[in-house]
C-alpha positions as CSV (number, residue, x, y, z in Angstrom):
1,M,77.8,-27.6,65.7
2,G,77.0,-29.6,68.9
3,L,79.7,-28.4,70.7
4,D,79.2,-25.7,73.5
5,G,80.2,-22.4,72.1
6,V,80.5,-23.3,68.7
7,G,78.1,-21.4,66.3
8,R,77.4,-20.8,62.8
9,V,80.4,-18.1,62.4
10,T,83.1,-20.5,64.2
11,A,81.9,-23.6,62.6
12,S,82.3,-21.8,58.8
13,R,85.8,-20.8,60.1
14,L,86.7,-24.2,61.0
15,L,85.7,-25.6,57.8
16,H,87.0,-22.9,55.7
17,H,90.6,-23.2,57.3
18,F,90.6,-26.9,57.9
19,G,87.8,-28.7,56.4
20,T,88.0,-31.7,58.5
21,L,89.1,-32.5,62.0
22,D,92.2,-34.8,60.9
23,T,93.4,-31.7,59.0
24,L,92.9,-29.4,61.9
25,R,95.0,-32.0,64.1
26,S,97.8,-32.0,61.8
27,Y,98.3,-28.2,62.5
28,P,100.6,-27.1,65.7
29,R,98.1,-25.6,68.0
30,E,99.6,-21.9,67.8
31,Q,98.7,-22.1,64.1
32,V,95.1,-23.4,64.7
33,L,94.8,-20.5,67.4
34,S,96.0,-17.8,65.4
35,R,93.5,-18.9,62.3
36,L,90.7,-18.8,65.2
37,K,91.9,-15.3,66.3
38,G,88.9,-13.3,68.1
39,T,86.7,-16.5,68.3
40,P,85.3,-16.6,72.0
41,R,87.1,-19.2,74.1
42,A,89.2,-20.2,71.4
43,A,92.1,-21.9,73.4
44,E,89.3,-24.0,75.2
45,L,87.8,-25.0,72.0
46,V,91.0,-25.9,70.2
47,E,92.3,-27.9,73.4
48,R,88.9,-30.0,72.9
49,L,89.4,-30.4,69.4
50,V,92.7,-31.7,69.3
51,N,91.9,-34.2,72.4
52,P,90.5,-37.6,71.0
53,T,89.3,-38.5,74.6
54,A,87.3,-35.2,74.7
55,M,85.9,-35.7,71.1
56,Q,84.9,-39.1,71.5
57,Q,81.6,-38.8,72.7
58,P,80.6,-35.8,70.4
59,L,81.8,-37.7,67.5
60,A,79.6,-41.0,68.5
61,E,76.6,-38.9,68.9
62,A,77.3,-37.2,65.6
63,K,77.7,-40.7,63.9
64,A,74.5,-42.0,65.3
65,H,72.7,-39.1,64.3
66,L,74.1,-39.1,60.7
67,A,72.8,-43.0,60.8
68,E,69.2,-42.1,61.7
69,L,69.5,-39.2,59.1
70,T,70.5,-42.0,56.5
71,R,67.6,-44.4,57.7
72,R,65.2,-41.6,57.0
73,R,66.6,-40.7,53.4
74,I,68.0,-37.3,54.6
75,T,71.4,-36.5,53.6
76,L,73.8,-33.6,55.2
77,V,76.2,-31.5,53.1
78,T,78.8,-28.9,54.1
79,Q,80.7,-26.5,52.4
80,G,83.0,-28.0,49.6
81,E,81.2,-31.2,49.3
82,A,79.6,-32.2,46.1
83,D,75.7,-31.5,46.7
84,W,76.8,-28.1,48.4
85,P,75.2,-25.1,46.5
86,V,78.3,-23.0,45.8
87,A,76.4,-19.9,45.4
88,L,75.8,-20.1,49.2
89,D,79.4,-19.1,49.3
90,A,78.9,-15.5,48.6
91,L,76.6,-14.8,51.7
92,P,78.1,-13.3,54.5
93,R,79.5,-16.1,57.0
94,S,77.0,-14.8,59.8
95,E,74.1,-15.6,57.3
96,R,75.5,-18.6,55.4
97,P,74.3,-22.1,56.6
98,V,77.1,-24.4,57.8
99,V,75.1,-27.6,57.3
100,L,72.4,-28.2,54.8
101,H,69.9,-31.2,55.3
102,L,68.8,-32.7,51.8
103,F,65.7,-34.9,51.2
104,G,65.1,-35.9,47.6
105,D,67.1,-35.4,44.3
106,P,70.0,-33.0,44.7
107,T,70.4,-32.7,40.9
108,V,67.3,-30.4,40.9
109,L,69.9,-27.7,42.1
110,S,71.7,-27.9,38.8
111,R,68.3,-27.3,36.7
112,P,67.3,-23.8,35.7
113,L,65.4,-22.6,38.8
114,A,62.8,-19.5,39.3
115,A,62.3,-18.7,43.0
116,F,58.7,-17.6,43.6
117,F,58.6,-15.3,47.0
118,A,55.0,-14.7,48.6
119,H,53.7,-13.9,52.0
120,P,50.1,-14.7,52.0
121,P,47.3,-13.2,51.9
122,L,47.6,-12.3,48.3
123,S,45.1,-10.8,46.1
124,P,43.3,-12.9,43.9
125,D,44.6,-11.0,40.3
126,A,48.2,-11.5,41.6
127,F,47.8,-15.4,42.8
128,E,46.3,-16.0,39.1
129,H,49.0,-14.0,37.5
130,A,51.7,-15.9,39.3
131,Q,50.2,-19.2,38.3
132,A,50.2,-18.3,34.7
133,L,53.9,-17.5,35.0
134,L,54.5,-20.8,36.6
135,L,52.7,-22.5,33.7
136,H,54.9,-20.3,31.2
137,L,58.2,-21.3,32.8
138,L,57.2,-25.0,33.2
139,E,56.6,-25.0,29.2
140,N,60.2,-23.8,28.8
141,G,61.8,-26.2,31.1
142,I,62.2,-24.0,33.9
143,A,61.4,-25.4,37.7
144,P,59.9,-23.5,40.5
145,A,61.2,-23.2,43.8
146,T,59.3,-21.8,47.1
147,G,59.4,-22.1,50.7
148,T,57.1,-24.3,52.7
149,A,54.2,-22.2,53.8
150,T,50.7,-23.4,53.3
151,G,48.5,-22.0,50.7
152,F,50.6,-20.2,47.7
153,D,53.4,-22.5,48.1
154,I,51.3,-25.9,48.1
155,V,49.4,-24.7,45.1
156,M,52.7,-24.0,43.1
157,H,54.2,-27.3,43.8
158,K,50.9,-29.2,42.8
159,R,50.8,-27.4,39.6
160,A,54.7,-28.1,39.0
161,T,54.4,-31.5,39.4
162,S,51.3,-32.2,37.2
163,G,50.3,-31.9,33.6
164,P,52.4,-32.4,30.6
165,A,55.1,-30.2,31.6
166,A,55.7,-31.4,35.0
167,C,59.0,-31.2,36.3
168,P,61.1,-31.6,39.9
169,S,60.7,-28.6,42.2
170,L,62.5,-27.0,45.0
171,L,61.4,-26.2,48.6
172,V,63.5,-24.6,51.3
173,A,62.3,-24.7,54.9
174,P,62.3,-22.0,57.5
175,C,62.9,-24.6,59.9
176,G,64.0,-28.1,60.8
177,M,62.7,-30.9,58.7
178,A,60.9,-32.3,61.7
179,R,59.2,-29.2,62.2
180,I,57.5,-28.6,59.1
181,A,53.7,-27.9,59.3
182,S,51.6,-31.3,58.9
183,Q,49.7,-29.5,56.4
184,M,52.8,-29.1,54.2
185,R,54.0,-32.8,54.5
186,P,51.8,-34.2,51.7
187,T,53.2,-31.8,49.5
188,V,57.1,-32.4,50.5
189,S,56.3,-35.9,49.7
190,L,54.8,-35.3,46.4
191,V,57.9,-33.2,45.5
192,A,60.1,-35.7,46.6
193,K,58.3,-38.8,44.6
194,A,58.4,-36.1,41.6
195,K,62.4,-36.2,42.1
196,G,62.2,-32.7,43.4
197,L,64.2,-31.5,46.4
198,L,63.5,-30.1,50.1
199,I,66.5,-28.3,51.7
200,S,66.5,-27.0,55.2
201,P,69.7,-25.1,56.9
202,F,68.3,-25.7,60.3
203,P,68.7,-28.9,62.7
204,M,65.8,-31.3,62.2
205,Q,64.1,-30.2,65.7
206,H,64.7,-26.4,65.1
207,G,61.8,-23.9,65.1
208,P,59.8,-22.7,63.5
209,F,60.9,-19.3,64.8
210,P,59.6,-16.0,62.8
211,H,63.0,-14.4,62.8
212,D,64.4,-17.8,60.7
213,D,62.4,-16.9,57.7
214,R,65.1,-14.4,56.7
215,E,67.5,-17.0,56.4
216,R,65.0,-19.0,54.3
217,A,64.8,-16.2,51.9
218,L,68.5,-15.7,51.6
219,V,69.1,-19.4,50.9
220,L,66.1,-19.6,48.5
221,A,67.5,-16.3,46.7
222,A,70.9,-17.6,46.7
223,V,70.2,-21.5,45.2
224,T,67.9,-20.1,42.4
225,D,68.7,-18.3,38.9
226,T,65.8,-15.8,39.1
227,A,63.6,-14.1,41.5
228,I,59.8,-13.4,41.4
229,F,58.3,-11.6,44.4
230,I,54.7,-11.8,44.6
231,E,53.2,-8.3,46.2
232,P,56.3,-8.1,48.3
233,K,55.9,-6.0,51.4
234,P,58.4,-3.8,53.5
235,D,59.5,-5.2,56.8
236,T,59.2,-9.0,55.8
237,A,62.1,-11.7,55.0
238,N,61.1,-11.5,51.3
239,W,61.9,-7.8,51.2
240,A,65.4,-8.4,52.6
241,A,66.3,-11.2,50.0
242,L,64.9,-8.7,47.2
243,H,67.2,-5.8,48.1
244,G,70.0,-8.3,48.9
245,L,69.5,-9.7,45.5
246,L,69.3,-5.9,44.1
247,E,72.7,-5.0,45.6
248,Q,74.2,-8.1,44.0
249,G,73.1,-6.7,40.6
250,R,71.1,-9.9,39.9
251,S,67.7,-9.4,37.9
252,V,64.8,-9.4,40.1
253,F,61.0,-9.6,38.8
254,G,57.8,-8.6,40.9
255,I,54.2,-8.4,40.6
256,A,53.7,-5.4,42.6
257,A,50.8,-5.0,45.6
258,P,48.7,-1.7,44.9
259,E,49.6,-0.6,48.5
260,H,53.4,-1.2,47.9
261,P,55.1,-0.2,44.5
262,L,57.9,-2.3,43.6
263,P,61.5,-0.5,43.9
264,A,62.7,0.8,40.8
265,P,65.5,-1.9,39.6
266,V,62.7,-4.5,40.0
267,H,61.6,-5.4,36.6
268,P,57.4,-5.4,36.8
269,L,55.4,-8.1,35.4
270,A,52.3,-6.2,34.4
271,S,51.0,-9.0,31.8
272,A,51.9,-12.3,30.2
273,T,53.8,-10.5,27.4
274,D,56.4,-9.9,30.2
275,F,57.1,-13.8,31.0
276,D,59.7,-14.1,28.6
277,W,61.8,-11.9,30.4
278,V,61.5,-14.2,33.3
279,V,62.5,-17.1,30.9
280,A,65.2,-15.4,29.3
281,S,67.0,-14.5,32.6
282,T,66.4,-17.9,34.1
283,Q,68.3,-19.4,30.9
284,T,70.9,-17.1,30.9
C-alpha cells in the first residue's frame, strides 16, 4: 500500500492472486501481468515487485513500521490470516479493507455481536430505548459493537464494561488509530482493559474525513451478527449500511425517528417486548 500507484483494489488483487511477495516472484512475469490485467501501469508495478533492489527500501520501511506498531500493541492483519474477519470478503473489492489494525483481543470477533448504529443527536426516548436494549443483550451474553464517536458510543461501552453482565465489546474507527478523538481515547483504553477490541481499516495517521464514515459503517455491519439502527437518517453512512444489509437479506432492527420512518423490511423495536427478536437473531 506504500508503493506509488497501489491502491486498495490493486492491493486486494495482489493478495487474492498471490498472497505473498515470494509467491508472486515464483510466477513468470507474463502470468503476473495477466492476473493484473486492467491495473493502471501494471507493467511498471510488476517490474518493481520482482526487483529485489527496487523493493529493498519499501520493505525495510514496512518492517520498521510493523515493529513500531508491535511496540504500541497494535496488530496488522490481512485477508487469509487467522484474525481476519472472513465476513469482510463478501464486500466488493472497492469497499473491502486490505489491512486491518487491531488493538485489543481479537477473540471478541468470535463472540455474538450486535452492532449499534447511531448519528447524534438522538431523541432522549431513543437513547433510553437503546440503552435498555443493550442491557437486555448483555444479560443474554451478546456484546455490543459501535463506532468511535463521542456521546452515544461512549455511553454504550461504559455500560457494556460495567455491572454484573459486563462483557468485552467492539469499536470500529472511521480513521486511523492515531487520529481518534481525544475524548474517545479513555473509552478505547477501557474497552481494551476489558478484553475488548478496536478495529481500524485505515493507516495510523489517516483522517478523520467525512467520506470515510461509510467504510466504518460497512466494516461494522460486516463483522457483526445483528444490526440495530437508532433513528437512522437518509443520506448518511449508516443509511448506506442499512440498505446494504437489506440487500444481503440479513435481519435488521431499528428504532425509528419520528420524521424518518424505517424502511419496510426493517424490524421495528417499538417496545422492550421486541428485544428478544434481536437476541434470537444474534444467537442464530
